[in-house]
C-alpha positions as CSV (number, residue, x, y, z in Angstrom):
1,Q,-13.4,14.4,-10.5
2,A,-12.5,13.9,-13.9
3,I,-11.8,17.4,-14.9
4,K,-9.0,17.0,-11.8
5,E,-7.7,14.2,-12.8
6,A,-7.5,15.5,-16.4
7,R,-5.8,18.7,-15.4
8,S,-2.6,16.4,-14.3
9,A,-2.8,14.8,-17.7
10,F,-2.9,17.4,-19.7
11,S,-1.5,20.1,-18.3
12,G,-1.7,22.5,-21.4
13,L,-5.3,22.7,-20.9
14,T,-6.9,25.7,-18.4
15,I,-9.5,24.8,-15.9
16,V,-12.1,26.6,-18.4
17,Q,-11.0,24.3,-21.5
18,L,-11.4,21.2,-19.5
19,C,-14.8,22.5,-18.1
20,A,-15.9,23.1,-21.7
21,I,-15.0,19.6,-22.8
22,A,-16.7,18.0,-19.7
23,K,-19.9,20.2,-20.4
24,V,-19.8,21.5,-16.7
25,S,-19.7,25.4,-15.8
26,V,-16.5,26.7,-14.1
27,S,-18.5,27.7,-11.2
28,G,-20.1,24.9,-10.5
29,Y,-16.6,22.8,-10.9
30,Y,-15.0,25.4,-8.0
31,R,-18.0,24.7,-5.7
32,W,-17.4,20.7,-6.3
33,T,-13.7,21.3,-5.0
34,K,-14.9,23.2,-2.0
35,M,-17.5,20.9,-1.1
36,P,-16.6,19.4,2.7
37,I,-16.3,15.7,2.8
38,T,-19.4,14.2,4.4
39,T,-19.2,11.9,7.2
40,H,-20.5,9.0,4.9
41,Q,-17.6,9.4,2.9
42,Q,-15.4,9.7,6.4
43,A,-17.1,6.6,7.0
44,N,-16.3,4.9,3.9
45,E,-12.9,6.0,3.9
46,E,-12.3,4.1,7.5
47,L,-14.4,1.2,6.5
48,Q,-12.3,0.9,3.4
49,K,-8.7,0.9,5.4
50,L,-10.6,-1.7,7.7
51,I,-11.7,-4.1,4.7
52,K,-7.9,-3.6,3.4
53,Q,-6.6,-4.6,6.6
54,I,-9.0,-7.6,7.0
55,Y,-8.3,-8.5,3.3
56,D,-4.6,-8.5,3.7
57,Q,-4.7,-10.6,7.3
58,Y,-6.2,-13.6,5.5
59,N,-4.1,-13.3,2.6
60,G,-7.0,-12.3,0.2
61,R,-9.0,-15.7,1.1
62,Y,-12.0,-13.8,2.4
63,G,-14.4,-12.5,0.2
64,Y,-17.2,-9.7,1.1
65,R,-19.4,-12.2,3.2
66,R,-16.6,-13.4,5.3
67,I,-15.5,-9.8,5.7
68,T,-18.8,-8.7,7.0
69,M,-19.0,-11.3,9.4
70,V,-15.2,-10.2,10.8
71,L,-16.2,-6.6,10.6
72,R,-19.6,-7.6,12.9
73,R,-17.7,-10.1,15.1
74,E,-14.1,-8.9,15.9
75,H,-14.9,-4.7,15.3
76,D,-18.5,-4.5,16.3
77,R,-19.2,-2.8,12.9
78,R,-22.8,-3.4,11.6
79,V,-22.3,-3.1,7.8
80,N,-24.5,-4.3,5.1
81,L,-23.4,-7.0,2.8
82,K,-23.8,-4.9,-0.3
83,R,-21.6,-1.6,1.4
84,V,-18.6,-4.3,1.6
85,L,-19.1,-5.6,-1.5
86,R,-19.0,-1.9,-3.2
87,L,-16.3,-0.9,-1.3
88,M,-14.4,-3.8,-2.1
89,R,-14.9,-3.4,-5.7
90,H,-13.8,0.3,-5.5
91,L,-10.5,-1.1,-4.0
92,D,-10.5,-4.0,-6.7
93,L,-10.5,-6.5,-4.0
94,Q,-11.5,-9.8,-4.7
95,A,-11.3,-13.4,-2.9
96,I,-9.2,-16.2,-4.3
97,I,-11.5,-18.8,-5.5
98,R,-10.2,-22.2,-4.8
99,R,-10.2,-25.3,-7.3
100,P,-12.7,-28.1,-6.5
101,R,-10.4,-30.9,-5.4
102,R,-11.0,-34.4,-7.2
């Protein structure tokens, strides 16, 4: 994945040179690019869209615990808290923390 990103950043370098820098075989890189998307990855992408939708719906006030509750109650999705937390970190989503009242 880093090679794919570096290729767009350094357009002057070839795939062979980028693979040498990353210490990856060229055939291994091409095998990785042709790998099909797994069902788990597809489920994660679908779940990320749903998490983002819920996060936006509640204006960023809901954290991973509440989003997990909404997924279970309203969307009938049984999802682990840690999975929601990991996907929220991947999306750079964090709940707004309220200040304590005085």
